[in-house]
C-alpha positions, 0 to 999 in steps of 0.5 A: 500499499502507498501512503497516499492510499493511507491518507485517502482512506482516512475516513475509515479510521477517523473515529480512532482515537488520536487518528491524526496524531498517529498519521503524523507519527507514521509519517516520521517513522517512514521518513526515518526508516528511508521508506517515505521517498524513493532512493536515487542511485545518483545521490552521493551515499551517506557513507561518503557524506560521513567521511567528508563531514569528518575529514572537513571537521566542519569549518563552521563548528571551528569558527564557533569554537565547537567540536563534535564527538565521533561516537559512531563506533559504539552504535548498534543498528535498530533496524535495516536502512536503505543501501545508500544510508548509513548508521552513525550517532547523534554525537558524530553528526552535531555538537551538543551542549546544555545551559544553566540556571543563574542563581535565583536570588540575584535579580541582577541576572534576570530581566535582560535582553538574552533569551533564556529557554526552559524545556517546557517552551520547546513544544516541537517548534520549528521557528522558535523565538522568545521565552518566558524569562530573559537573562542579562549579560552578567547572567551569562557571565556567571552561568555555564551556557552553550550559545545557541544560534539560529538553525540550532536544534534544541532537545528537552532532557528532563521530566515530562518534557523528555524528547520535546524538540525545537529549531531556534530562529534567534540566538538563545541560551537555555537552562540545564534541562535543554541540550542544544546542538549545531548540526554539521554541514551535510546534516539538515537541521530539519531532518534532525529535528524530525528524527528527534521527534520520531523517537520521543517515546523511545527517549522517554522509555530509556530515561532514568530517574524517578520523579524527575526522569532524564535522558542525559547528554551522554545518552544523546551522543551515543544514540543511533542516527540514521543518515541519508544522503544529503539530497535524500534529506532534502526530499524527505523534509520536503515530503514530510512538510507536504504530509504534515500540511495534509494532516493539518487540513485533516485535523481542521476538517475533523474539528469543523465536523466535530463542531457541526456535530456538537451544534446538531447534538445540542439542538436535537437535545433541546428539541427532544427536551421541548417535546419528549415523546416517543416519536421524537426519539429520533432527534437524540438517536440520529445516525447523522450525529453522535450525542455522547452516551453520558450527555444522553444519560444526563438529559434523559434523567433531567427530563425524567425528574422534570416530568417531561418523560412521560405524559401526566394522567389526571386520574393519578392520585396527586403526590400531596396525598403521598406526602400526607400518608408518608407523614402518617406513617412516620408518626405511627413509627415514632409512636411505636418507638421504631423511629425517633421524632424528627424536627419538622422540615423547614418551608421550601422557598421559591428560590430553592426550586430549579424548575416548576413541577407539573400538574399533580406533582409536589416539591418536598424535602427528602427528609419529609418523604423518607423514614430514616436517614442515618449513618452506618455502623463503625467496625473493622472489616474482618474477612474470616467472619461470616455471620454479619457482613459489613458493606463498605463503599469499596464493595460497591462497584458500578451499582453491584455488590459481590456479596460472597466477597464482602467481609464480616464484622463483630456486632452485638445482636441488639445492634444488628436490627438497627443497621441491618440492610433491607430491600429498598434501602439506598446507600450514599457515599458521604466522603472521598472520591465517590461522595454522593454516589448511591446504591439501591439494595434490591437483594440481600442474600446474607445478613448485612449491615453497612459501614460508617462512611455510608448513609442509608436513606430509607424511603416511605412506603408510598415512594417507589424506591427505583424513582427515588434512586433515579432522582438521586442520580439526576443533575438536579440532585447533584447540583444540590449535593455539590452546593451542600458538600463540605471540605475542600481537601476531603469533600463530604456530605452528611445526613442533614444536607441530604435531608434538606434536599428538595425533591420533585415528587410525582404521583406514585403511578407516574413514578412507575411510568417514569422508571419504565420509560427511563429504563427503556431509554437507557437500554437504547443508550447502552446499545448506542454505546456499544455501537460506538465502542464497536465502531471505534475498535474497528477504526483502531484495528484498521489503523493498526493494520494499515500502519503495520502494512506500511511499516512492516511491524507487528499489529500491536497498536503502536508504531515501532521499528523492528529490531535486527541483529548486531551490526558492523562499524557503522551500524549497517547490519551484516550481509547474509 
């Protein structure tokens, strides 16, 4: 397959993550393997070029008082090159040197006219000018600097920026995290730049150190460098520029397409929200644009708790009757000494209401429609105990509990009844990274209590537990929870915060209709998510296959060069 064909097939794998970035990576990989442009038998070979470079010892470097290091003897070839190329080292085709940082406490050393670059400023710029900080003439004298000139190539050696590169367009010095180089005559700085960028992941993999990994200057000097004939270097640079410009256009087209889809998706969601009927489902499940499953789920839950997901029925018993029934039930439980007397909920003000409730609905506080909101049992989990299980936050994953794996705890018999989980209970994580997440208990095949970092909500008998769970997943709930959560470093929510939340309560019959419709729509979203994941996987597989065909590498999802056997002096694999 030709590379041009690969670009023509872009739409087939455009959905693959970072498709254009992988195309750029492929272009550079082919360029430094000698597979991007044809070889010309009339070109002066790289072996002859390298001899000329070494024989001349580079007069340009001499004029600047620089001296290169010939480390080519230590090079081992990573892969096979065309016959007109040769392996050498980065140290033998350029002069390398780093910079320094003047003492920070001396303000006379900073704020001058000399550009002083740090590794984070490189960003693969091929005409780099300017810097965040400058140093003075005094700063230059007190530091140990390599004086880089326009056309020199910079390479980041430390931390997260390892492998970043740039070509200077003005004189500059750098800090010690940047190594600058002047290529020898016969080595194009743009070709060297492309090679450094193509090797970035390998540089990072070979970096040493923990919190601050680095790729040292010594490693740079001995790192293999594939040298093409000078004429071919020029053809490679021109071809790479041409293909990178094509990548730019593809990237712009992708952004434009994504922008159009976002506009269409928002309009479709808005139109469905205005008329959320089964006939209008095509607005949100349309093949012409992709609304993200997360946005769809959020929209469905928002419409559900606003009374827009199913029509109201005038024959339904109004929610006000439910609230009265729950109040009677709570008084009965207090009289029977099952529950404690709760403080009366504060009146709901107009500014607390996020939207107008439909006919037959009521706004109420969560504490007014629940039997109890309370914290769990404090105990240590012990896997060897099985009589009474202790359900913790970590035992709840994706709304599922693997009950056989839940550890037990020591608890007095008289305390079990107070904390024992029942069908219909809703548990809320009250702290940490999962704060606010909820779990509806539907089946408890063991005797189990819940841990103290969970809050239990027990709804009234006139509340459909699955509707309450649905509300506690909706954006209406999350907005209130985020406003009421306390603690910056460790956000948490308490029972009082939950009890004060305002809840949009439908008639009981409508609660059931809402849950049924939401489950139907969520099943459609699940199907859509599966389709999108399948499409992405197919795009990734196609992209990997095309990359493998072009580079001759295994289909491992990465662009990498195949290793070969040991080499001769210049790194060229021995002849069979």
